[in-house]
C-alpha positions in Angstrom: -29.2 5.7 -43.9 -32.1 3.8 -42.3 -31.6 2.2 -38.9 -31.8 -1.5 -38.0 -35.0 -3.4 -38.6 -36.6 -6.3 -36.8 -35.3 -8.5 -39.6 -31.7 -7.3 -38.8 -32.2 -8.1 -35.1 -33.6 -11.6 -36.0 -30.6 -12.3 -38.2 -28.2 -11.1 -35.4 -30.0 -13.2 -32.7 -30.5 -16.2 -35.0 -34.2 -16.3 -34.4 -37.4 -15.6 -36.4 -38.8 -12.2 -36.9 -42.0 -13.2 -35.2 -40.0 -14.0 -32.0 -38.3 -10.6 -32.2 -41.6 -8.9 -32.6 -43.1 -10.7 -29.6 -40.2 -9.6 -27.4 -40.0 -6.0 -28.5 -43.7 -5.6 -28.1 -44.0 -7.4 -24.8 -46.3 -10.1 -26.0 -44.8 -12.9 -23.8 -44.5 -16.5 -24.7 -40.7 -16.3 -25.3 -38.1 -18.1 -23.1 -35.9 -15.8 -21.0 -32.8 -17.0 -22.8 -34.2 -16.1 -26.2 -35.6 -12.8 -25.0 -32.2 -11.8 -23.6 -30.5 -12.8 -26.8 -32.9 -10.6 -28.8 -32.4 -7.6 -26.5 -28.6 -8.0 -26.7 -28.9 -8.1 -30.5 -31.1 -5.0 -30.5 -28.6 -3.1 -28.3 -25.7 -4.2 -30.4 -27.4 -2.9 -33.5 -28.3 0.4 -31.7 -32.0 -0.5 -31.9 -31.9 0.1 -28.1 -31.9 3.8 -28.7 -35.6 3.4 -29.7 -38.4 2.9 -27.2 -38.5 -0.8 -26.2 -41.4 -1.7 -24.0 -40.3 -5.1 -22.7 -36.6 -4.7 -22.0 -36.5 -3.6 -18.4 -34.2 -5.9 -16.3 -34.1 -8.7 -18.9 -30.3 -8.9 -19.0 -29.2 -10.1 -15.5 -25.7 -9.7 -14.2 -25.0 -11.1 -10.8 -22.4 -9.9 -8.4 -21.5 -12.7 -6.0 -19.7 -11.5 -2.9 -18.4 -13.8 -0.1 -18.8 -12.0 3.2 -16.5 -12.6 6.2 -18.1 -11.6 9.4 -17.9 -7.9 10.4 -16.1 -6.8 7.2 -17.3 -3.4 6.1 -15.3 -3.5 2.9 -17.8 -5.9 1.3 -20.7 -3.7 2.4 -19.0 -0.7 0.8 -18.4 -2.7 -2.4 -22.0 -3.8 -2.4 -23.1 -0.1 -2.1 -20.8 0.8 -4.9 -22.3 -1.8 -7.3 -25.8 -0.6 -6.3 -24.9 3.0 -7.0 -23.3 2.2 -10.4 -26.2 -0.1 -11.4 -28.7 2.7 -11.0 -27.0 4.5 -13.8 -27.1 1.6 -16.3 -29.5 1.0 -19.1 -32.9 -0.2 -17.7 -32.4 -3.5 -19.7 -29.6 -4.4 -17.4 -30.3 -5.7 -13.9 -27.4 -6.0 -11.5 -28.2 -8.3 -8.7 -25.9 -8.5 -5.6 -25.8 -11.8 -3.7 -23.9 -12.4 -0.4 -22.8 -15.9 0.4 -20.8 -17.3 3.3 -17.1 -17.8 2.5 -17.1 -20.9 4.8 -19.5 -22.7 2.6 -17.3 -23.5 -0.4 -19.5 -26.2 -1.8 -22.5 -23.9 -1.5 -20.7 -21.0 -3.3 -19.6 -23.4 -6.1 -23.1 -24.8 -6.4 -24.5 -21.2 -6.8 -21.9 -20.3 -9.4 -22.5 -23.4 -11.5 -26.2 -23.9 -11.0 -27.9 -20.6 -10.1 -31.6 -20.5 -9.2 -32.2 -18.0 -12.0 -30.6 -17.4 -15.3 -27.9 -14.7 -15.7 -25.9 -13.4 -18.6 -23.0 -12.2 -16.6 -21.4 -13.0 -13.3 -18.9 -11.1 -11.2 -17.3 -13.3 -8.5 -15.4 -12.4 -5.4 -14.6 -15.7 -3.6 -11.7 -17.7 -2.1 -9.4 -19.7 -4.3 -10.6 -23.2 -4.3 -10.6 -26.1 -6.8 -14.4 -26.4 -6.5 -15.0 -22.7 -7.2 -12.5 -22.8 -10.1 -14.4 -25.7 -11.6 -17.8 -24.1 -11.0 -16.6 -21.0 -12.9 -15.5 -23.2 -15.8 -19.0 -24.7 -15.8 -20.6 -21.3 -15.9 -18.4 -20.3 -18.8 -19.3 -23.4 -20.7 -22.9 -22.5 -20.2 -22.3 -19.2 -21.9 -22.1 -16.9 -18.9 -19.5 -14.1 -19.0 -17.6 -14.3 -15.8 -15.2 -11.8 -14.2 -13.2 -12.3 -11.0 -12.6 -9.6 -8.3 -9.7 -9.8 -5.7 -8.4 -13.0 -7.2 -7.6 -14.4 -10.6 -7.5 -18.2 -10.0 -9.6 -19.4 -12.9 -8.6 -19.8 -16.6 -7.0 -17.0 -18.5 -10.3 -16.5 -20.4 -11.8 -15.3 -17.2 -10.7 -11.6 -16.7 -9.3 -10.6 -13.3 -10.2 -7.0 -12.3 -8.1 -5.6 -9.5 -4.8 -4.2 -8.4 -1.4 -5.8 -8.9 -1.2 -7.3 -5.5 2.4 -8.3 -5.8 3.3 -4.7 -6.5 1.2 -3.5 -3.6 3.1 -5.8 -1.3 6.4 -4.5 -2.6 5.2 -0.9 -2.3 4.4 -1.6 1.4 7.8 -3.0 2.0 9.5 -0.1 0.2 7.9 2.4 2.5 8.3 0.4 5.6 12.0 -0.3 5.0 12.7 3.4 4.5 10.6 4.7 7.4 12.3 2.2 9.7 15.8 2.6 8.3 18.3 2.0 11.0 15.7 0.7 13.5 16.4 -3.0 14.0 13.5 -5.3 14.7 11.0 -7.8 13.3 8.2 -7.2 10.9 4.9 -9.1 10.9 2.3 -9.6 8.2 -1.3 -10.4 8.9 -4.0 -11.7 6.5 -7.2 -13.6 6.4 -5.7 -17.0 5.7 -4.1 -18.6 2.7 -7.5 -18.8 1.0 -7.1 -15.7 -1.2 -4.5 -15.4 -3.9 -4.6 -11.6 -3.6 -3.4 -11.9 0.0 -0.7 -14.4 -0.8 0.6 -12.2 -3.6 0.7 -9.2 -1.4 2.7 -11.0 1.3 5.0 -12.5 -1.4 5.8 -9.1 -2.8 6.3 -7.7 0.7 8.7 -10.5 1.8 10.6 -10.6 -1.6 11.3 -6.8 -1.3 12.6 -7.1 2.3 14.8 -10.1 1.4 16.2 -8.2 -1.5 17.0 -5.2 0.7 18.3 -6.8 3.8 20.2 -3.6 4.7 16.9 -2.1 5.9 17.4 -3.9 9.3 13.7 -5.1 9.0 13.5 -8.8 9.4 10.3 -10.4 8.1 9.6 -13.0 10.7 6.0 -14.3 10.5 2.6 -14.3 8.9 -0.4 -14.2 11.2 -3.8 -15.5 10.1 -6.6 -13.5 11.6 -9.4 -14.6 9.2 -10.6 -11.0 9.0 -12.1 -11.4 12.4 -11.5 -8.6 14.9 -11.3 -10.8 18.1 -9.1 -13.4 16.5 -6.8 -10.8 14.9 -6.4 -9.0 18.2 -5.6 -12.3 20.0 -3.0 -13.5 17.5 -1.4 -10.1 17.1 -1.1 -9.8 20.9 0.6 -13.3 21.1 3.1 -12.2 18.4 3.9 -9.0 20.2 4.5 -10.8 23.5 6.7 -13.5 22.0 10.2 -13.2 20.5 12.1 -10.1 19.6 11.0 -6.5 19.2 8.3 -5.9 16.6 8.7 -2.6 14.7 6.4 -3.1 11.7 3.1 -4.6 10.7 1.7 -5.1 7.3 -2.0 -6.1 7.3 -3.3 -7.2 4.0 -6.9 -8.0 4.9 -9.5 -6.9 7.5 -9.7 -7.2 11.2 -8.6 -3.6 11.5 -10.5 -2.8 14.7 -8.9 -5.7 16.5 -5.5 -4.8 15.3 -6.0 -1.1 16.3 -7.1 -2.1 19.8 -4.0 -4.3 20.2 -1.6 -1.7 18.9 -3.2 1.0 21.1 -2.4 -1.2 24.2 1.1 -2.0 23.0 3.7 0.2 24.8 6.0 0.7 21.7 5.1 2.3 18.4 4.6 -0.3 15.6 4.8 1.1 12.0 1.5 -0.1 10.5 0.6 -0.3 6.8 -2.9 -1.6 6.0 -5.2 -2.0 3.1 -8.6 -0.6 2.1 -9.7 2.9 3.1 -12.7 2.6 5.3 -14.1 4.7 8.2 -12.1 2.7 10.7 -8.9 2.9 8.5 -9.3 6.7 8.2 -9.7 7.0 12.0 -6.5 5.0 12.5 -4.6 7.2 10.0 -5.8 10.4 11.7 -4.7 9.2 15.1 -1.3 8.1 13.9 -1.9 4.5 14.8 -1.8 3.5 11.1 0.9 5.1 9.0 0.0 4.2 5.4 -3.1 2.7 3.8 -3.0 1.1 0.3 -6.4 1.4 -1.2 -7.5 -0.7 -4.2 -10.0 1.9 -5.6 -13.0 -0.4 -5.2 -15.3 2.0 -7.2 -12.9 1.7 -10.1 -12.9 -2.1 -9.8 -16.7 -2.3 -9.6 -17.1 0.0 -12.6 -14.5 -1.8 -14.7 -15.8 -5.3 -13.8 -19.3 -4.3 -15.0 -17.9 -2.6 -18.1 -15.9 -5.8 -18.9 -19.0 -8.0 -18.6 -21.1 -5.6 -20.7 -18.3 -5.4 -23.4 -18.0 -9.2 -23.6 -21.8 -9.4 -23.9 -21.7 -7.0 -26.8 -23.7 -4.4 -25.0 -21.1 -1.6 -25.1 -18.5 -1.1 -27.8 -15.9 0.9 -25.9 -12.6 -0.6 -25.1 -12.2 -1.6 -21.5 -8.7 -1.7 -20.0 -7.2 -5.0 -19.0 -4.4 -3.4 -17.1 -4.4 -3.7 -13.3 -6.4 -1.1 -11.5 -4.0 1.6 -10.0 -4.0 1.4 -6.2 -3.7 4.5 -4.1 -1.2 5.3 -1.3 -3.0 7.2 1.5 -1.6 8.9 4.6 -3.2 11.2 7.2 -2.0 14.1 5.0 -4.0 13.2 1.9 -7.2 12.0 3.5 
């Protein structure tokens, strides 16, 4: 059975055969949008197994990452995307863009009206009506969008990440058992209310403790450290100085170095459960300062988000799971 022809590609891409021939033979004069459509059609029909001279980097997928100050997780995620993109088909260019999380309007503008065309977009950004609307506009323009960390947009926009509510309940499960019979207060710390993932983690955490009141752990407050080490240290210090004895801390975001410095200076042991395995987290686990880390397997999230975009673009025909990514529970013993 013969393979696909230029005529087949033209039919699939809804263009003329002359346009297909120009793109496949690198003769120029074709708009980027049409060239991308033709390459996608060629890949879908398995014509991409042949030698195409003009396909390098023509299908652009942007990874948009908001970056709080001094947060190594985002740098690690960026490196993961860079590593994975190096293994992709040369036709696919994965471009990583960092933007400030404080500039909501700028982030929304970049999503809705980018400086260059892209076929796919992977977004990690705060929950905000402007950003949700900009994602809707990008979808209307034909861009395949996937969200990381949060799933605030329409159901048509896949969310790739862990079950954050379950992660919060898991943290409370371990904390209530490890502190069984030890009366005291439990704190939670997160960036702010800007990320649905953080809100879901804290909701799961508090729901479990309320449902299991016999644990003697009283969930008393949420501290907002905005993933900033100095601010996290300052606000945690205030919480430890005020009120009754604090026996547990659940940190769902960053600011780990500030938290660690504060807990090191505190005279009593505080059972600490954090998120995201980084070098600083591993150091805290080994020293016994942090007791449990819940890791969201960022490499799996990055791989699945790219696979989801590629599948929706018709560039791969394998099924991509829509189930939540399985998070990992890490202690000093299984580092």
